[in-house]
NUKOLTI-355332 format. One line per field, with one value per residue (C-alpha): x, y, z. Coordinates in pm, 1 decimal. Layout:
BEGIN
X: X	...
Y: Y	...
Z: Z	...
***
This chain:
BEGIN
X: 0.0	276.4	408.6	67.4	22.0	367.8	287.3	-36.5	142.8	415.3	148.1	-54.8	224.3	344.6	-13.8	-46.4	277.5	194.2	-143.6	-55.8	-291.5	-593.4	-767.5	-798.0	-876.2	-695.3	-845.0	-618.9	-745.5	-528.9	-736.0	-593.3	-303.4	-238.3	-142.3	158.7	285.5	244.0	435.4	718.6	746.2	969.1	700.3	832.9	562.1	280.5	449.3	456.6	89.4	0.9	202.5	44.9	-310.6	-564.1	-500.8	-737.4	-554.5	-873.0	-1142.2	-1344.0	-1623.1	-1891.8	-2064.0	-1966.9	-1587.4	-1502.6	-1388.1	-1702.1	-1932.3	-1652.6	-1548.0	-1911.5	-1972.3	-1671.4	-1757.7	-2137.2	-2144.1	-2395.6	-2377.8	-2476.0	-2839.9	-2871.5	-2614.2	-2705.8	-2358.6	-2309.6	-2013.0	-1732.1	-1932.5	-2131.1	-2451.2	-2788.0	-2640.4	-2851.4	-2611.6	-2902.5	-3033.6	-2696.0	-2435.7	-2063.5	-1972.3	-1831.1	-2187.4	-2268.5	-1950.4	-2039.3	-2395.9	-2271.3	-2018.6	-2013.8	-1690.5	-1497.0	-1260.6	-1311.2	-1160.5	-1179.7	-895.0	-958.5	-776.8	-955.4	-715.0	-778.5	-549.6	-720.4	-500.8	-584.8
Y: 0.0	256.0	213.1	288.6	589.6	719.8	670.8	869.8	1151.2	1162.5	1169.7	1446.8	1666.7	1797.5	1882.0	2084.4	2271.4	2356.4	2514.8	2746.1	3024.4	2796.8	2739.6	2372.6	2117.8	1792.2	1550.7	1264.0	992.2	705.5	424.7	300.0	544.6	662.6	1028.7	942.7	699.1	961.5	1214.7	965.9	861.9	1032.1	1191.1	1523.3	1566.5	1495.8	1719.7	1998.3	1951.2	1955.7	2270.8	2454.1	2334.6	2215.2	1893.9	1712.7	1473.1	1387.7	1311.2	1080.5	842.4	760.0	512.6	179.8	179.6	-21.4	127.2	124.4	300.7	528.5	657.4	689.2	908.8	1127.4	1166.2	1196.0	1397.9	1170.0	857.7	504.4	546.3	777.6	659.7	296.8	150.3	-103.7	-306.3	-306.3	-418.1	-88.7	-279.7	-120.6	229.1	543.5	749.9	878.0	1071.2	1134.2	1147.3	1213.9	1582.6	1562.1	1556.9	1887.0	2047.2	1948.4	2077.0	2413.5	2449.1	2192.1	2349.1	2226.7	1939.6	1677.4	1334.1	1064.9	816.6	527.7	203.7	-75.9	-360.3	-649.2	-941.5	-1264.3	-1505.7	-1870.4
Z: 0.0	73.2	-282.9	-431.4	-203.1	-295.4	-662.9	-630.4	-449.1	-712.8	-980.4	-816.5	-680.2	-1022.4	-1114.6	-795.9	-862.5	-1226.2	-1154.0	-865.3	-983.6	-971.4	-638.3	-560.6	-293.9	-239.3	11.0	113.6	341.4	456.2	602.1	930.3	946.7	1300.6	1337.5	1555.7	1289.7	1018.6	1229.8	1289.7	923.9	668.3	447.5	315.5	50.1	294.4	552.0	291.8	210.3	581.0	651.2	356.1	400.9	652.6	842.3	1076.4	1306.2	1493.7	1239.8	1461.6	1377.6	1631.2	1401.6	1243.2	1251.9	943.4	616.1	399.5	644.9	770.3	428.5	322.3	628.3	545.9	177.0	218.3	540.1	713.3	930.6	833.0	940.0	637.2	378.9	469.1	414.6	691.5	563.1	310.0	7.6	0.7	-86.4	-15.7	-2.5	-16.6	-226.8	-436.9	-134.9	32.0	-245.3	-198.6	-192.0	-547.5	-682.4	-511.2	-640.9	-996.0	-953.8	-826.5	-1105.6	-1388.6	-1517.4	-1213.3	-1271.2	-1003.2	-966.5	-702.6	-696.9	-463.7	-416.1	-237.0	-180.2	52.8	109.7	205.8	395.7	337.1
***
């Protein structure tokens, strides 16, 4: 996973540098990364993004604490009783009523360029 994350940062960082006159938002979420581990790691690009942006070391979840419901809550702005994601297969979701914030951005301004890059990798040990 660190290799993929590093690759994504290396891919996105030049884009950020080239378009300095354009206002932009970059949301990075690292599932399961403890803040103390991130602080102890050698991550100069992430450190630069943190020092020049907004960083939330205590984004807490008081709902179902597995990835699917947690990320749905972050991206949709509501808890599982509304977005209806209760596990990691995202089945039975209510994204039509409570869509991710990207939908609202595109409705406000269809000329915005938005992208969501997600990597869902699970290793099953047999």
